[in-house]
N, C-alpha and C positions, 0 to 999 in steps of 0.2 A: 504494500500500500504506500509506504514512504517513497519507494522507488518511482511509482506512477505519479505521485504528487510532484516530486523533484523533476521528473521528465516533463510533465505538463507545464511547470513553472519555467523551465528552460525554453520550451517551445513558445510560450507567451512572450518571454523576454526577447527571443530572436525575432518574432513577428513584429513586436513593437519597435525594436531598434531598426529593422529593415524598413518599416513604414516611415519612421522618422528620417532615415537617410534618403528615401525617395522623396518625401515632402521637402526636405532641405535642398535637394538637387533641383526640384521644380521651381523653387523660389528664386534660386540664383540664375536659372536659365542655362542655355547651352554655353559652353566656353566660346569666347570670341576667337575666330580663326582669321587668317589672312584672307580667306575667301570673302568675308563680310557678306555672305549670302549669294555671291555670284557663281558658286559652284564648289561644293565641298570636296568633290573628287578631283578637282583641278589642283595642280601644284602652283602656288603663287609665290612670287618673290616679294620681299618686304619693301625694297626701295628702288628708285629709278636707276641708281648707280649699280645695284646688284643685278637688275635686269640687263643693263648694258654689258656687264661682265658675262652673264650667261648667254646672251645672244651670240657673242663672239666665240665663246667656248663650245657651244652646242650647234652653231650655225643654224639657228632658228630665229624667225622674226619675233619681235616683242610686241605684244598688244597691250596698250595702256588705256585703262578705263578711268576717267576722271568722274567722280560722283560725290554726292553729299548724302549723309544718312537721313536728313530731314527733307529731302527733295522728293516730291511726289512723282515727278517724271523719272527720276533715277530709280525709285522703288519699283515703278511699273516696268521699266526696262529690265531691271535686275531679275524680277520674277520670271519673265518670259525667257531671258537669257539662261537662267539656271535650269529651266525646265526643258530647254531645247537640246535633244540628244546629239544632233549633228554639231551644234556649236560647242557643246561640252566635250565631245570627242575630239574635235579639232583643237580646242583649247588645251586639253590634256596632252595630246600626242604631238602637236605640230608647232606650238607656240610657247614662248616664255610669257607668262601672264603676270600682270601687275594691275591692281586697282588702287587708286589713290583718292583719299578724302581731303587732300591738300594739293596745292600746286607744286610743280617742280621748279627748279631754278633754270631749266632749259626752256628758253623762250620759243624754241622751235615747236614745242608741244602746245603752244597757244597762238598760232599765227593769225587767227581771226577772233581772238578774245578768250577770256577765262570763264566759260559757261559750263554747265553740267546738264545732262550727261554728255560726255565727249569721249569718243573712242578714236585712238590714233595708232598707227603702226610704225615700228622702227625696224629697218632691215639689218642683217648681220654686218653691213658695212657702216653701221651706226647712222644711217640716213633716215631722218624722219620723213615718212612717205606722205608728203602734202598732196600727192596725186591720187590717193585713195580716200575719196570723200563720199559724203552722203548726198541726198537729193535737195537739201535746203541751201539756198544761195546765201542766206544771212548767217547761217551756222553750219559750216561745211562738215563738221565732224560729229554732229549730234544724231542720235538714232532714237526712234520711238518704237514702242512694242510692235507695231505693225510693219516695221522695217527689217524684220529679222532675215528675210530672204536676201535683201541687199547687204546686210551685214555678213551673211554667209558668203555671198559673192565677193565682198571685199576681203574677207579672210582668205579666200582662194586666190585672189589677186596678190595678196601679200605673200602667199606661199609660192606662187609662180615667179614673182620677182626674186624671192629668196633663192629659188632653184636656178635662176639665170645668172646669179652673181658668181 
């Protein structure tokens, strides 16, 4: 009888402690990663300088996403970007990926202004590809959720340029 009581007490303690751990984990939320929600299976670099190092080392283009956490347009683009399997596959396998919530010191990454969201490509020769643009004349590097097909085309252009270098 004493054994059964001790066993029951142990089971209660284990259940309570695991429930507290689960509740504590839910309160804190998921750990912040470099993906910032743009694709958790994609490998992201932390800084622009690190990205430049890796594009030369790996001979892959760099894709730079400028965004802000409190921007509704960025959030909408992030959602469809993260859900698109083709984009996620290319991002993981063919690009060095960087998403920034602050501007870089490289003025070549803001040729027509510092707006968000803004996506630009840098080839392995360290050239910012000003020729890979979106369809908007006033913001050449902005994408909207409905522009994913054009973004995929532009990612393929960046890969084609990279293979020609």
